[in-house]
N, C-alpha and C positions, 0 to 999 in steps of 0.2 A: 636648684633653689638658691644656693650660696652665690652663684654667679649672677642670678637675677637681682639679689639683694645688693651685691657689689655694684652692679650697673646702675641700679636705682639710686643708691646713696651717692655714687659719683655724679650722676646727673643732678640730684638734689643739691649737692654741695656746690656745683658749678653755678646753678641757678641762684642759690642764696648768696654766693660770693658777688655776683653781679648786682643783686639787690642790696647788698650790705653797704655799699657806698652811700654816704649821707646825701650827697647831691643827687645821685641817681635815684635813690628812694623818693626824694622830694619831687623830682621830675615825673616819676611814674605816678605819684600821688596826685600831682596837678593834671596829668594827662587822663586820669580816670574820668574827669568831667568833660573831656573832648579835646579836639585838636587845638594846638597853640603854636604860635611862632616862637622862634628862638628868643627874640627880644622880650616877648611876654613872659616866657619861662624864666629868663634871666632875672627879670624884675620880681617875679613871684618867689623865686628861691634865694634872691639876694646874692647873685653871683654874676660875674662878667659874662658877656655873650661868648667869649672865647672859651671860658671854662665850661659853660653849658654845652656849647657845640662839641667839645671834646667828650663830655659824658654822654651826650646823645649819640655820638658816633659809636661808642662802646655798646650802648643799648641797641642801636641799629644793627651792629655786627652780630649781636646775639639773637636777633629776630624779635626783640621785645617791642620796638617802635618802628614805624615807617615814616617816610618823609614825602612831601610833595612840594614843588616849587610853584610860586606864583610871582612872576616877575623876578625881582631880586630877593624876595622873602622866601624863607623855608618854613614850612609848617610840619609839625610832628604829631603823630597820633599813636596811641597804644594799640598794638596789634596782637600781642600775646594774651590769649585767654587765661593762661596759667598765671601770668603776672597780674592781670586784672583781678582774678579771683583771689589770689594771695593777698594783694594790697587791700582789696575791699574787705576781706575777712579780718586783716590786721587792723584796719581803720575801725571796724565795728568793735573789735576786742578792746582797742585803746579807748574808744569813746565810752564803752561800758565801764572800764576801769576809772575813767575820769568821773563819770556819773556816780559810781559807787563811792569814790573818795569825797565828792561833794556832799553826798547824803551823810557820810560819816562825820564830816565837819559840822553839819547842821546838828546832828545828834550830840556831838561833843559840846557844842555851844549851849545846847538846851539843858545840859546837866548842871 
């Protein structure tokens, strides 16, 4: 049992470490909605194409995204069901927190 827990926490830590990078998290967030080119992703996250390509290489190395080429353009898509589930759950949680904060602001103004 202790070995299973150790293995699980090691894998969880490695997974979270990959997702912990701000740019990588933003890239995964954008890829939830479908395939994107490097140029599109760079524009969406406000980073250079070189920086985005470097972060995508890390994600690809971890099996989180995959790539396909069309001419000279590269397109990336999210392939990890774990990353998709994690980021989707996180998005929902954050949106709930934003909604709760907005409701509280309305209540505070009404007082």
